[in-house]
N, CA, C and O atoms as a GROMACS GRO file, in nm:
protein
  492
    1MET      N    1  -0.923   0.242  -1.047
    1MET     CA    2  -1.030   0.333  -1.082
    1MET      C    3  -1.114   0.368  -0.960
    1MET      O    4  -1.159   0.481  -0.944
    2HIS      N    5  -1.134   0.267  -0.874
    2HIS     CA    6  -1.215   0.289  -0.755
    2HIS      C    7  -1.150   0.392  -0.662
    2HIS      O    8  -1.216   0.481  -0.609
    3VAL      N    9  -1.019   0.378  -0.643
    3VAL     CA   10  -0.946   0.472  -0.556
    3VAL      C   11  -0.955   0.613  -0.613
    3VAL      O   12  -0.977   0.708  -0.539
    4GLY      N   13  -0.938   0.625  -0.743
    4GLY     CA   14  -0.949   0.756  -0.808
    4GLY      C   15  -1.087   0.817  -0.793
    4GLY      O   16  -1.101   0.937  -0.772
    5LYS      N   17  -1.188   0.732  -0.803
    5LYS     CA   18  -1.327   0.779  -0.786
    5LYS      C   19  -1.348   0.832  -0.644
    5LYS      O   20  -1.408   0.937  -0.624
    6ARG      N   21  -1.296   0.757  -0.545
    6ARG     CA   22  -1.310   0.800  -0.405
    6ARG      C   23  -1.234   0.931  -0.382
    6ARG      O   24  -1.281   1.018  -0.309
    7LEU      N   25  -1.118   0.945  -0.444
    7LEU     CA   26  -1.039   1.068  -0.434
    7LEU      C   27  -1.120   1.185  -0.488
    7LEU      O   28  -1.130   1.290  -0.424
    8ARG      N   29  -1.175   1.168  -0.604
    8ARG     CA   30  -1.253   1.276  -0.667
    8ARG      C   31  -1.374   1.314  -0.581
    8ARG      O   32  -1.401   1.433  -0.560
    9GLU      N   33  -1.446   1.213  -0.531
    9GLU     CA   34  -1.563   1.240  -0.449
    9GLU      C   35  -1.527   1.323  -0.326
    9GLU      O   36  -1.594   1.420  -0.293
   10ARG      N   37  -1.420   1.282  -0.259
   10ARG     CA   38  -1.380   1.352  -0.135
   10ARG      C   39  -1.329   1.492  -0.166
   10ARG      O   40  -1.357   1.586  -0.091
   11ARG      N   41  -1.254   1.508  -0.274
   11ARG     CA   42  -1.202   1.639  -0.311
   11ARG      C   43  -1.318   1.735  -0.337
   11ARG      O   44  -1.316   1.849  -0.289
   12ILE      N   45  -1.417   1.690  -0.411
   12ILE     CA   46  -1.534   1.773  -0.442
   12ILE      C   47  -1.613   1.802  -0.314
   12ILE      O   48  -1.657   1.915  -0.292
   13GLU      N   49  -1.629   1.700  -0.231
   13GLU     CA   50  -1.700   1.717  -0.103
   13GLU      C   51  -1.636   1.826  -0.017
   13GLU      O   52  -1.705   1.899   0.053
   14MET      N   53  -1.505   1.837  -0.024
   14MET     CA   54  -1.434   1.938   0.054
   14MET      C   55  -1.424   2.073  -0.017
   14MET      O   56  -1.373   2.170   0.039
   15GLY      N   57  -1.472   2.079  -0.142
   15GLY     CA   58  -1.471   2.204  -0.217
   15GLY      C   59  -1.332   2.241  -0.267
   15GLY      O   60  -1.303   2.359  -0.285
   16LEU      N   61  -1.246   2.142  -0.289
   16LEU     CA   62  -1.110   2.168  -0.336
   16LEU      C   63  -1.100   2.144  -0.486
   16LEU      O   64  -1.161   2.052  -0.540
   17SER      N   65  -1.022   2.228  -0.552
   17SER     CA   66  -0.999   2.210  -0.695
   17SER      C   67  -0.886   2.110  -0.718
   17SER      O   68  -0.808   2.081  -0.627
   18GLN      N   69  -0.878   2.059  -0.840
   18GLN     CA   70  -0.768   1.969  -0.874
   18GLN      C   71  -0.634   2.044  -0.863
   18GLN      O   72  -0.534   1.986  -0.823
   19SER      N   73  -0.636   2.170  -0.899
   19SER     CA   74  -0.513   2.250  -0.890
   19SER      C   75  -0.466   2.264  -0.746
   19SER      O   76  -0.347   2.252  -0.718
   20ALA      N   77  -0.559   2.288  -0.655
   20ALA     CA   78  -0.524   2.306  -0.513
   20ALA      C   79  -0.465   2.178  -0.455
   20ALA      O   80  -0.363   2.182  -0.386
   21VAL      N   81  -0.529   2.065  -0.482
   21VAL     CA   82  -0.479   1.937  -0.430
   21VAL      C   83  -0.347   1.903  -0.497
   21VAL      O   84  -0.255   1.854  -0.431
   22GLY      N   85  -0.338   1.928  -0.627
   22GLY     CA   86  -0.213   1.904  -0.700
   22GLY      C   87  -0.097   1.982  -0.641
   22GLY      O   88   0.013   1.929  -0.626
   23ARG      N   89  -0.122   2.109  -0.609
   23ARG     CA   90  -0.016   2.193  -0.548
   23ARG      C   91   0.032   2.132  -0.418
   23ARG      O   92   0.152   2.128  -0.392
   24GLU      N   93  -0.061   2.085  -0.335
   24GLU     CA   94  -0.025   2.023  -0.207
   24GLU      C   95   0.061   1.898  -0.227
   24GLU      O   96   0.149   1.868  -0.147
   25LEU      N   97   0.034   1.827  -0.335
   25LEU     CA   98   0.108   1.703  -0.365
   25LEU      C   99   0.237   1.730  -0.442
   25LEU      O  100   0.325   1.644  -0.449
   26GLY      N  101   0.247   1.849  -0.500
   26GLY     CA  102   0.363   1.881  -0.582
   26GLY      C  103   0.352   1.824  -0.723
   26GLY      O  104   0.453   1.792  -0.787
   27ILE      N  105   0.227   1.812  -0.772
   27ILE     CA  106   0.204   1.764  -0.908
   27ILE      C  107   0.108   1.860  -0.978
   27ILE      O  108   0.048   1.946  -0.914
   28THR      N  109   0.094   1.844  -1.109
   28THR     CA  110   0.002   1.930  -1.184
   28THR      C  111  -0.141   1.879  -1.170
   28THR      O  112  -0.164   1.765  -1.130
   29PHE      N  113  -0.236   1.965  -1.202
   29PHE     CA  114  -0.375   1.923  -1.194
   29PHE      C  115  -0.403   1.812  -1.296
   29PHE      O  116  -0.490   1.728  -1.275
   30GLN      N  117  -0.327   1.813  -1.409
   30GLN     CA  118  -0.346   1.708  -1.508
   30GLN      C  119  -0.305   1.571  -1.453
   30GLN      O  120  -0.370   1.470  -1.480
   31GLN      N  121  -0.197   1.568  -1.374
   31GLN     CA  122  -0.154   1.443  -1.312
   31GLN      C  123  -0.260   1.394  -1.213
   31GLN      O  124  -0.292   1.275  -1.209
   32LEU      N  125  -0.313   1.486  -1.134
   32LEU     CA  126  -0.418   1.449  -1.038
   32LEU      C  127  -0.541   1.400  -1.113
   32LEU      O  128  -0.606   1.304  -1.071
   33GLN      N  129  -0.573   1.466  -1.222
   33GLN     CA  130  -0.687   1.426  -1.304
   33GLN      C  131  -0.670   1.282  -1.354
   33GLN      O  132  -0.766   1.204  -1.354
   34LYS      N  133  -0.549   1.247  -1.397
   34LYS     CA  134  -0.523   1.110  -1.442
   34LYS      C  135  -0.537   1.010  -1.328
   34LYS      O  136  -0.580   0.897  -1.349
   35ASN      N  137  -0.500   1.051  -1.206
   35ASN     CA  138  -0.520   0.966  -1.089
   35ASN      C  139  -0.669   0.944  -1.065
   35ASN      O  140  -0.713   0.832  -1.039
   36GLU      N  141  -0.745   1.051  -1.073
   36GLU     CA  142  -0.889   1.043  -1.048
   36GLU      C  143  -0.960   0.957  -1.152
   36GLU      O  144  -1.057   0.888  -1.120
   37TRP      N  145  -0.916   0.962  -1.273
   37TRP     CA  146  -0.980   0.886  -1.381
   37TRP      C  147  -0.931   0.741  -1.386
   37TRP      O  148  -0.986   0.660  -1.461
   38GLY      N  149  -0.830   0.710  -1.307
   38GLY     CA  150  -0.777   0.574  -1.307
   38GLY      C  151  -0.681   0.546  -1.421
   38GLY      O  152  -0.647   0.430  -1.447
   39ILE      N  153  -0.635   0.651  -1.489
   39ILE     CA  154  -0.538   0.634  -1.598
   39ILE      C  155  -0.401   0.602  -1.537
   39ILE      O  156  -0.330   0.512  -1.584
   40ASN      N  157  -0.364   0.676  -1.433
   40ASN     CA  158  -0.240   0.652  -1.360
   40ASN      C  159  -0.273   0.599  -1.221
   40ASN      O  160  -0.363   0.649  -1.154
   41ARG      N  161  -0.199   0.498  -1.180
   41ARG     CA  162  -0.218   0.444  -1.045
   41ARG      C  163  -0.163   0.542  -0.941
   41ARG      O  164  -0.077   0.626  -0.971
   42ILE      N  165  -0.214   0.530  -0.821
   42ILE     CA  166  -0.170   0.615  -0.712
   42ILE      C  167  -0.081   0.532  -0.621
   42ILE      O  168  -0.125   0.431  -0.566
   43GLY      N  169   0.044   0.575  -0.605
   43GLY     CA  170   0.139   0.504  -0.520
   43GLY      C  171   0.104   0.521  -0.372
   43GLY      O  172   0.027   0.609  -0.334
   44ALA      N  173   0.163   0.435  -0.291
   44ALA     CA  174   0.133   0.435  -0.148
   44ALA      C  175   0.167   0.568  -0.081
   44ALA      O  176   0.089   0.618   0.000
   45SER      N  177   0.282   0.626  -0.114
   45SER     CA  178   0.320   0.752  -0.050
   45SER      C  179   0.226   0.866  -0.089
   45SER      O  180   0.192   0.950  -0.006
   46ARG      N  181   0.185   0.868  -0.215
   46ARG     CA  182   0.091   0.972  -0.259
   46ARG      C  183  -0.046   0.950  -0.195
   46ARG      O  184  -0.113   1.047  -0.158
   47LEU      N  185  -0.087   0.824  -0.181
   47LEU     CA  186  -0.214   0.794  -0.117
   47LEU      C  187  -0.213   0.841   0.029
   47LEU      O  188  -0.312   0.893   0.079
   48TYR      N  189  -0.100   0.821   0.095
   48TYR     CA  190  -0.086   0.867   0.233
   48TYR      C  191  -0.099   1.020   0.240
   48TYR      O  192  -0.171   1.072   0.326
   49LEU      N  193  -0.030   1.090   0.151
   49LEU     CA  194  -0.040   1.237   0.149
   49LEU      C  195  -0.183   1.282   0.120
   49LEU      O  196  -0.233   1.377   0.181
   50LEU      N  197  -0.248   1.214   0.027
   50LEU     CA  198  -0.387   1.248  -0.004
   50LEU      C  199  -0.477   1.230   0.117
   50LEU      O  200  -0.568   1.310   0.140
   51SER      N  201  -0.451   1.125   0.194
   51SER     CA  202  -0.534   1.103   0.314
   51SER      C  203  -0.518   1.219   0.411
   51SER      O  204  -0.614   1.258   0.477
   52LYS      N  205  -0.398   1.273   0.421
   52LYS     CA  206  -0.374   1.388   0.510
   52LYS      C  207  -0.440   1.515   0.454
   52LYS      O  208  -0.507   1.588   0.527
   53ILE      N  209  -0.423   1.539   0.326
   53ILE     CA  210  -0.480   1.658   0.263
   53ILE      C  211  -0.633   1.656   0.271
   53ILE      O  212  -0.695   1.759   0.296
   54LEU      N  213  -0.691   1.539   0.251
   54LEU     CA  214  -0.837   1.527   0.247
   54LEU      C  215  -0.897   1.488   0.381
   54LEU      O  216  -1.018   1.467   0.392
   55SER      N  217  -0.813   1.479   0.484
   55SER     CA  218  -0.857   1.450   0.622
   55SER      C  219  -0.940   1.321   0.632
   55SER      O  220  -1.047   1.319   0.693
   56VAL      N  221  -0.888   1.215   0.571
   56VAL     CA  222  -0.951   1.084   0.580
   56VAL      C  223  -0.842   0.980   0.604
   56VAL      O  224  -0.726   1.003   0.572
   57PRO      N  225  -0.879   0.864   0.662
   57PRO     CA  226  -0.779   0.757   0.674
   57PRO      C  227  -0.752   0.696   0.536
   57PRO      O  228  -0.837   0.707   0.447
   58VAL      N  229  -0.638   0.634   0.518
   58VAL     CA  230  -0.605   0.572   0.390
   58VAL      C  231  -0.714   0.470   0.351
   58VAL      O  232  -0.746   0.455   0.233
   59ALA      N  233  -0.768   0.401   0.450
   59ALA     CA  234  -0.871   0.300   0.424
   59ALA      C  235  -0.994   0.359   0.353
   59ALA      O  236  -1.067   0.286   0.286
   60TYR      N  237  -1.015   0.489   0.368
   60TYR     CA  238  -1.130   0.555   0.305
   60TYR      C  239  -1.133   0.526   0.154
   60TYR      O  240  -1.239   0.504   0.096
   61PHE      N  241  -1.015   0.526   0.091
   61PHE     CA  242  -1.008   0.509  -0.054
   61PHE      C  243  -1.048   0.369  -0.099
   61PHE      O  244  -1.077   0.346  -0.216
   62PHE      N  245  -1.049   0.274  -0.004
   62PHE     CA  246  -1.081   0.136  -0.038
   62PHE      C  247  -1.220   0.094   0.010
   62PHE      O  248  -1.262  -0.020  -0.012
   63GLU      N  249  -1.290   0.184   0.076
   63GLU     CA  250  -1.425   0.154   0.121
   63GLU      C  251  -1.517   0.135   0.000
   63GLU      O  252  -1.497   0.196  -0.105
   64GLU      N  253  -1.617   0.051   0.018
   64GLU     CA  254  -1.719   0.026  -0.084
   64GLU      C  255  -1.662  -0.036  -0.212
   64GLU      O  256  -1.716  -0.016  -0.320
   65LEU      N  257  -1.552  -0.110  -0.198
   65LEU     CA  258  -1.498  -0.180  -0.315
   65LEU      C  259  -1.599  -0.284  -0.363
   65LEU      O  260  -1.657  -0.355  -0.280
   66PRO      N  261  -1.621  -0.295  -0.492
   66PRO     CA  262  -1.708  -0.401  -0.542
   66PRO      C  263  -1.650  -0.538  -0.505
   66PRO      O  264  -1.528  -0.554  -0.500
   67ASP      N  265  -1.735  -0.635  -0.479
   67ASP     CA  266  -1.691  -0.768  -0.436
   67ASP      C  267  -1.591  -0.830  -0.532
   67ASP      O  268  -1.493  -0.891  -0.488
   68ASN      N  269  -1.613  -0.817  -0.663
   68ASN     CA  270  -1.522  -0.880  -0.759
   68ASN      C  271  -1.382  -0.820  -0.752
   68ASN      O  272  -1.283  -0.890  -0.774
   69VAL      N  273  -1.371  -0.691  -0.722
   69VAL     CA  274  -1.241  -0.626  -0.707
   69VAL      C  275  -1.176  -0.671  -0.577
   69VAL      O  276  -1.057  -0.702  -0.574
   70ARG      N  277  -1.252  -0.675  -0.470
   70ARG     CA  278  -1.201  -0.718  -0.339
   70ARG      C  279  -1.144  -0.860  -0.346
   70ARG      O  280  -1.037  -0.887  -0.291
   71GLU      N  281  -1.216  -0.950  -0.415
   71GLU     CA  282  -1.170  -1.089  -0.429
   71GLU      C  283  -1.039  -1.096  -0.507
   71GLU      O  284  -0.950  -1.172  -0.469
   72ARG      N  285  -1.026  -1.020  -0.613
   72ARG     CA  286  -0.902  -1.020  -0.692
   72ARG      C  287  -0.786  -0.969  -0.611
   72ARG      O  288  -0.674  -1.018  -0.625
   73MET      N  289  -0.811  -0.869  -0.525
   73MET     CA  290  -0.703  -0.812  -0.444
   73MET      C  291  -0.650  -0.914  -0.345
   73MET      O  292  -0.528  -0.927  -0.330
   74THR      N  293  -0.737  -0.987  -0.276
   74THR     CA  294  -0.690  -1.082  -0.176
   74THR      C  295  -0.624  -1.203  -0.242
   74THR      O  296  -0.537  -1.266  -0.182
   75ASP      N  297  -0.663  -1.234  -0.364
   75ASP     CA  298  -0.600  -1.346  -0.434
   75ASP      C  299  -0.456  -1.313  -0.474
   75ASP      O  300  -0.375  -1.405  -0.491
   76THR      N  301  -0.424  -1.187  -0.490
   76THR     CA  302  -0.290  -1.151  -0.537
   76THR      C  303  -0.194  -1.116  -0.425
   76THR      O  304  -0.077  -1.087  -0.452
   77VAL      N  305  -0.239  -1.118  -0.301
   77VAL     CA  306  -0.149  -1.087  -0.190
   77VAL      C  307  -0.063  -1.209  -0.161
   77VAL      O  308  -0.109  -1.308  -0.105
   78THR      N  309   0.065  -1.200  -0.202
   78THR     CA  310   0.157  -1.310  -0.178
   78THR      C  311   0.286  -1.257  -0.119
   78THR      O  312   0.312  -1.137  -0.120
   79LEU      N  313   0.365  -1.348  -0.068
   79LEU     CA  314   0.493  -1.312  -0.012
   79LEU      C  315   0.600  -1.360  -0.107
   79LEU      O  316   0.623  -1.481  -0.118
   80ASP      N  317   0.668  -1.267  -0.176
   80ASP     CA  318   0.770  -1.300  -0.274
   80ASP      C  319   0.720  -1.405  -0.372
   80ASP      O  320   0.604  -1.404  -0.412
   81GLU      N  321   0.809  -1.496  -0.408
   81GLU     CA  322   0.771  -1.599  -0.505
   81GLU      C  323   0.719  -1.726  -0.439
   81GLU      O  324   0.691  -1.824  -0.507
   82SER      N  325   0.707  -1.725  -0.307
   82SER     CA  326   0.667  -1.846  -0.236
   82SER      C  327   0.523  -1.886  -0.265
   82SER      O  328   0.488  -2.004  -0.257
   83GLY      N  329   0.438  -1.787  -0.299
   83GLY     CA  330   0.299  -1.818  -0.324
   83GLY      C  331   0.216  -1.829  -0.198
   83GLY      O  332   0.096  -1.853  -0.206
   84MET      N  333   0.277  -1.813  -0.080
   84MET     CA  334   0.203  -1.821   0.045
   84MET      C  335   0.137  -1.687   0.074
   84MET      O  336   0.198  -1.582   0.055
   85SER      N  337   0.016  -1.691   0.119
   85SER     CA  338  -0.055  -1.569   0.153
   85SER      C  339  -0.005  -1.517   0.286
   85SER      O  340  -0.014  -1.586   0.388
   86ALA      N  341   0.050  -1.396   0.287
   86ALA     CA  342   0.101  -1.336   0.410
   86ALA      C  343  -0.012  -1.307   0.508
   86ALA      O  344   0.010  -1.306   0.629
   87ARG      N  345  -0.130  -1.284   0.458
   87ARG     CA  346  -0.242  -1.256   0.547
   87ARG      C  347  -0.281  -1.377   0.628
   87ARG      O  348  -0.330  -1.363   0.740
   88ARG      N  349  -0.262  -1.494   0.574
   88ARG     CA  350  -0.306  -1.616   0.641
   88ARG      C  351  -0.197  -1.680   0.725
   88ARG      O  352  -0.226  -1.769   0.806
   89ASP      N  353  -0.076  -1.638   0.710
   89ASP     CA  354   0.033  -1.708   0.774
   89ASP      C  355   0.080  -1.635   0.900
   89ASP      O  356   0.161  -1.543   0.893
   90ARG      N  357   0.027  -1.677   1.014
   90ARG     CA  358   0.063  -1.615   1.142
   90ARG      C  359   0.209  -1.641   1.177
   90ARG      O  360   0.271  -1.562   1.248
   91GLU      N  361   0.262  -1.750   1.128
   91GLU     CA  362   0.401  -1.785   1.157
   91GLU      C  363   0.496  -1.677   1.104
   91GLU      O  364   0.595  -1.644   1.169
   92ILE      N  365   0.465  -1.623   0.988
   92ILE     CA  366   0.548  -1.518   0.930
   92ILE      C  367   0.545  -1.395   1.021
   92ILE      O  368   0.650  -1.334   1.047
   93LEU      N  369   0.428  -1.358   1.068
   93LEU     CA  370   0.417  -1.242   1.156
   93LEU      C  371   0.495  -1.263   1.285
   93LEU      O  372   0.562  -1.172   1.333
   94LYS      N  373   0.486  -1.383   1.341
   94LYS     CA  374   0.562  -1.413   1.463
   94LYS      C  375   0.711  -1.402   1.437
   94LYS      O  376   0.785  -1.348   1.520
   95LEU      N  377   0.755  -1.453   1.324
   95LEU     CA  378   0.897  -1.449   1.288
   95LEU      C  379   0.945  -1.304   1.275
   95LEU      O  380   1.052  -1.270   1.325
   96VAL      N  381   0.868  -1.222   1.209
   96VAL     CA  382   0.907  -1.082   1.189
   96VAL      C  383   0.912  -1.008   1.323
   96VAL      O  384   1.006  -0.933   1.349
   97ARG      N  385   0.812  -1.029   1.406
   97ARG     CA  386   0.812  -0.962   1.537
   97ARG      C  387   0.932  -1.005   1.620
   97ARG      O  388   0.997  -0.922   1.684
   98THR      N  389   0.962  -1.134   1.618
   98THR     CA  390   1.076  -1.184   1.694
   98THR      C  391   1.206  -1.127   1.638
   98THR      O  392   1.294  -1.087   1.714
   99TYR      N  393   1.218  -1.123   1.507
   99TYR     CA  394   1.337  -1.069   1.441
   99TYR      C  395   1.364  -0.925   1.487
   99TYR      O  396   1.478  -0.890   1.518
  100TYR      N  397   1.261  -0.843   1.490
  100TYR     CA  398   1.281  -0.704   1.527
  100TYR      C  399   1.302  -0.682   1.677
  100TYR      O  400   1.339  -0.573   1.720
  101ARG      N  401   1.281  -0.785   1.757
  101ARG     CA  402   1.313  -0.775   1.899
  101ARG      C  403   1.463  -0.794   1.924
  101ARG      O  404   1.511  -0.764   2.033
  102ILE      N  405   1.537  -0.844   1.826
  102ILE     CA  406   1.682  -0.858   1.838
  102ILE      C  407   1.742  -0.719   1.828
  102ILE      O  408   1.734  -0.655   1.724
  103ARG      N  409   1.801  -0.673   1.936
  103ARG     CA  410   1.851  -0.535   1.942
  103ARG      C  411   1.983  -0.516   1.867
  103ARG      O  412   2.009  -0.407   1.815
  104ASP      N  413   2.065  -0.617   1.860
  104ASP     CA  414   2.196  -0.608   1.796
  104ASP      C  415   2.181  -0.613   1.644
  104ASP      O  416   2.140  -0.715   1.589
  105ALA      N  417   2.213  -0.503   1.576
  105ALA     CA  418   2.196  -0.493   1.432
  105ALA      C  419   2.281  -0.595   1.357
  105ALA      O  420   2.237  -0.651   1.257
  106LYS      N  421   2.403  -0.620   1.405
  106LYS     CA  422   2.490  -0.718   1.340
  106LYS      C  423   2.430  -0.858   1.349
  106LYS      O  424   2.434  -0.936   1.253
  107LEU      N  425   2.376  -0.889   1.465
  107LEU     CA  426   2.315  -1.020   1.485
  107LEU      C  427   2.192  -1.036   1.395
  107LEU      O  428   2.172  -1.142   1.336
  108ARG      N  429   2.110  -0.930   1.384
  108ARG     CA  430   1.994  -0.934   1.295
  108ARG      C  431   2.038  -0.958   1.151
  108ARG      O  432   1.979  -1.038   1.079
  109SER      N  433   2.144  -0.887   1.110
  109SER     CA  434   2.196  -0.901   0.974
  109SER      C  435   2.246  -1.044   0.949
  109SER      O  436   2.222  -1.101   0.843
  110SER      N  437   2.317  -1.099   1.047
  110SER     CA  438   2.367  -1.236   1.034
  110SER      C  439   2.253  -1.336   1.022
  110SER      O  440   2.259  -1.430   0.943
  111LEU      N  441   2.148  -1.314   1.102
  111LEU     CA  442   2.032  -1.403   1.098
  111LEU      C  443   1.964  -1.396   0.961
  111LEU      O  444   1.922  -1.498   0.907
  112LEU      N  445   1.954  -1.277   0.907
  112LEU     CA  446   1.893  -1.260   0.776
  112LEU      C  447   1.975  -1.335   0.670
  112LEU      O  448   1.917  -1.403   0.584
  113GLU      N  449   2.106  -1.322   0.674
  113GLU     CA  450   2.192  -1.393   0.578
  113GLU      C  451   2.178  -1.544   0.593
  113GLU      O  452   2.176  -1.616   0.494
  114LEU      N  453   2.167  -1.592   0.718
  114LEU     CA  454   2.148  -1.735   0.743
  114LEU      C  455   2.016  -1.781   0.681
  114LEU      O  456   2.011  -1.885   0.615
  115CYS      N  457   1.910  -1.704   0.700
  115CYS     CA  458   1.779  -1.740   0.643
  115CYS      C  459   1.785  -1.744   0.491
  115CYS      O  460   1.728  -1.834   0.430
  116LYS      N  461   1.854  -1.647   0.430
  116LYS     CA  462   1.867  -1.645   0.284
  116LYS      C  463   1.941  -1.771   0.237
  116LYS      O  464   1.902  -1.835   0.140
  117SER      N  465   2.048  -1.803   0.307
  117SER     CA  466   2.127  -1.920   0.273
  117SER      C  467   2.045  -2.049   0.285
  117SER      O  468   2.048  -2.134   0.196
  118LEU      N  469   1.973  -2.062   0.394
  118LEU     CA  470   1.890  -2.180   0.412
  118LEU      C  471   1.779  -2.188   0.308
  118LEU      O  472   1.744  -2.296   0.261
  119GLY      N  473   1.725  -2.074   0.271
  119GLY     CA  474   1.621  -2.070   0.169
  119GLY      C  475   1.673  -2.115   0.034
  119GLY      O  476   1.600  -2.181  -0.041
  120ARG      N  477   1.796  -2.082   0.001
  120ARG     CA  478   1.854  -2.127  -0.126
  120ARG      C  479   1.876  -2.277  -0.126
  120ARG      O  480   1.860  -2.343  -0.229
  121GLU      N  481   1.914  -2.333  -0.010
  121GLU     CA  482   1.940  -2.477   0.000
  121GLU      C  483   1.813  -2.559  -0.019
  121GLU      O  484   1.818  -2.671  -0.070
  122VAL      N  485   1.699  -2.504   0.022
  122VAL     CA  486   1.573  -2.577   0.012
  122VAL      C  487   1.532  -2.593  -0.134
  122VAL      O  488   1.478  -2.697  -0.173
  123ASN      N  489   1.557  -2.490  -0.215
  123ASN     CA  490   1.515  -2.494  -0.356
  123ASN      C  491   1.602  -2.581  -0.435
  123ASN      O  492   1.581  -2.596  -0.556
   0.00000   0.00000   0.00000
C-alpha cells in the first residue's frame, strides 16, 4: 500500500493521468489504479519502469516507510530455506563475487553442481 501511495503522489506531482502512465507501462488505467490502491502488488520490473517514467530512483517508493513495515520487511529477508539473513552474511557476498570471477562457464557450472551436491549431503 505504501508503494502504491508513493506512486500516486509522484504521478499527481508530475501532472500525469493514470491513463498516461498506464499507456507507458502497457497496462490499463484500472490496473494502475489497483497498484496505487494497494489491491495489486507491483512487481520489480514494473517498479523499475515506473521509476523511469516518474524520473525517480526505485528507492523513492520505499522512502518514509512506517517503522512497523520496515521491521517486518527486514525480518522476512532470507536466503532460500536456510533461514540465514543475506543482508547480514558477508560470507555469502564474498562467495558470490568470487564465483562470478571464474571466467570459464563450464567450471562455474561444475562448481555450482558441487555446491548443490554438498548441500544435499549436509541435510
